[in-house]
Structure formats: C-alpha cells, structure tokens
N, C-alpha and C positions, 0 to 999 in steps of 0.2 A: 559489311553494309553500314555506313555511321546509323545512328538512330533518327529520328525525326525530331525536334523540340518539343512537340507535344504534351505536355505534364498528365499523368494518368490522373484524375480527381481523387485529391484525400479522402473523401466521404466513402468513396468505392476500396479506398487502400486500408478501411480500419479493418480490422479483425486478421489480416496477413499474418501468419507465422514465417520467419525467414529467416537464414543467416550465411554465413559460407559455406559450401562444401566442397571435397576436394576429390581426386582421383586418385588414388591409392592400390599399386597392386600388390599383394600381401602373399607370399610363397612360405608353405610352413612345411621342414624338412621331417626325416622321419623320425629324427628326436627330440620333435616338438620346436624347435628353434625358428625363428621368422625370419624372412628376408622382405625387407619393404622398399616400394620402387613410387618414387612420386610421381605423377605422368606431368601433373600441371605446372606453369611455375609460379602459377600463384592461387588462392581460394577464387570458386566462382560463384557469386550469391545468387540466393533462390528464394523464391515465396510458393506460399499456398493459403489458398483461404475457401473455407465450406460457405457459399450462401444459400443459406434458408432464410424465408420469410421476407426477402426482399419485397419494395414496394414496386408496384408497376411502373415509378417514375425513373427508380433505381436500376431495374430493368431494363427499360428503354436507353440509357445512358450507357450502360454496361453492354448492351449488347448492338448499339453503334459504334463504340470502342472497339471491340472484338472484329463485327465485319468491315470496318473502316480499315484496319490493320491487315485486315486479308488474313485472320486467323493468327498464324506463325509466322507471317512474311514481315512484316512491316515493325520494327522496336520503336520504342518510346521512353519517357523519362518516366520513373518512380518516384516518389519522396518516400523514403523506409522509415513508416514512424518510427523505429526502435534505433535505426543507426543513420543519422541525415546530418552530422553538424561533425566538424574537427577543432580540435580544442587546439587553442597556439604550439605548433610544433617546428623545430627545424627541417626545414624540406631542402637545405644546401649552403653553401661555401661560396661566397666572391672570389674570383681567382686572378679578375683584372681584365679578363676577356670574357667569361663566358655572361650572357646576359637572359638566358634562359631557364629556368627552374620547373621541374615537373611538380605537379600538386600530388600528394599521396598522404593515406595514413597509416600509422604505422601502430600494430596489434601484438602485443609484447608477452610474453610471461618472464620470467626468473632468466633462463639461459636462452630463449630463443624469440626471435619476431618474424613477420611475414609484414610486406609493406602492401600496399593496397591504392593502386593507381585510380587518382580519382577524376576523371574527363568533365565533368559538369556542373560546374559551380554554380550555383542562384545567381541572378543579378543581383550588384551590391552587397554580395555574402561574405566578401573575402577583406580581410585587414592584412598586412604585411610589416613586417620587422627589419631593417638592415641594421646588427650590430647593434640590437635593443631598442633603435628609436623607432617610431611610426611612421611607415612612408604615406603619402596620398596616393589616390589613386586616379591614373590622368597618363597623357602620353608625354609629358614634361621629362628632362633631362635627370630631375631627383622624385620621381613616381614612379610606379607600375603599376603595370595591367595585365591584364589575365583573360586567358580565350574562354568563351561560354562552352564551346565545344571540344577543347583538346585538355583546359585545365594545367595550362602552360602559365606562370608567371614571369612575366617579361621585365626586366627592372629598365630605367632610364640611363643613357649612358654616364650618366657623372657618378651613380651605383654599381653599374657593372664595372666601371675603372677601378674601382677599390679591389682589396684584397685582401682576404683572410676574415672577412666579416661574414658572421651567420646570418642567414635568410629564413625569416619564421614565416606561416603563413596560418590562418586561423580562418574557417568557414562556419558561418552561421546555419547554412543549408548548403547539403549538393544533393543532387538525383543522382541515381543507378539510371544505366540504359537497359532495359530490358525488353521481352516479347513475353508474346502468349506461348505457354508451352503445352500445346494441345491443341489438336486440329478441328474440334468442335466444341459450339458451345449450344448447349442445354436444357431449356428452362421447361418447368413443370408445374399448373396451378391446381387448382380444386373447386375455385371459385368460378359460378358462371360470368361474373362480372369483371370478371379478370381484373379486380381489385389488388389483389396479394398474387404476387411471384413465390409460392412456397420454395421454391427450389430452384438454383442453377447450377446445382453440382460444383465441384470441385474447381476450383480458379488454380491453373499455376503460372505463374511468371520464372524468366531465367535471364540471369545477366547476360548481355551480349558484350563482347569485346571489341573494344574502338581503337 
C-alpha cells in the first residue's frame, strides 16, 4: 500500500533518533564460528522518540495524526532530520534506449556498499546532469522529469537517445514513507488545566516499502 502524500510536521519530528536496521540471522557453530544470512534485500529505516513535556497544541496535532492514520494502518511521509538529502551522485548510464532511471542513495565503506531506493523526492528538489551538463526540469526532449511517487527520473527523447553518458542526480530534500509502529497513543498529564502534556510515551515509526 502506497503512502499518503501528507508530510509529518517537522516540529513533531524533532528529537527522533533513527537510521537503518537490517534482519540478519546469525547461527553459531559448536566451534564458535558464525554463519550469517541477510534476510532483507536492503535495510529499512526506523525512528523512535520519547515525548515528554509536550504542549497541549503539540499533543493535539500528534493525536490528530495518529487518529487519522488509524494507528498503524495508513502510511505518510517523514523528512528524516538527520538524513534527507542526496549529494550529486551517478544513478545510471544512457544506452540509447533507456529513458527511466531510479533515484537511489549509495552508502559505502571501503569494500562494500548498499543502495537505498528513494521514492519520494520533494517538489523542486531535483537537479540532473547528463554527461556533466546540467539539464532543465520539464517535459521537453532535452529536459528531465522526476516522479514524486516513485523517484524515477525520465529523460527527454533527445537525452535518452544518447549512449554511454553518465546520468547524475542530486536532491535537496527527500522524504521517507513511514507508518506508526505502535497500536496505541497514550498521553498523561498532571496539570488540572491540561496546559501541558507531561508524556506521550515512546513514539515509533517504521519505513514502508513502496
């Protein structure tokens, strides 16, 4: 199920800790050696935050988001405060026929890397270069378009007809499709005026595949 285009408020996202998580099955032999099996094709991002000392207005906004999302049922978009941009990076090479290139972000160390598919670029956030030349965004034969719901970059016919030219992409902002990963939202307070919510417990969000 695709995420809704609604963007989780930045003010409510402040304080979230988050990053990639993976599912790895580790079996240890009698001799102490390990066999490790990676169950997922790529990591999935997760986020968590403790919410204490919320104002009544912030609590009301969070309550509305959770209730309207029907808890874990409906996904939405999050701007990860710690990782929400893509520096200029190659995403493919023209071959004279292919026009569509998936946006992704590569995370690498010396000998290994993993590619994270980016499906939700922000409007107006994309810059594209073909063979080192900056390309304008638009529907023309020498321009590019990028889907806001798939992250696929589509080159115009003139650009796609070339061969052996690097296609590069940068994004000033991208979003992560997420859902609440908890069945209940519970707030408590110790103020008779209910002017301050003391605690909303621990909030957990999990990335959803699209």
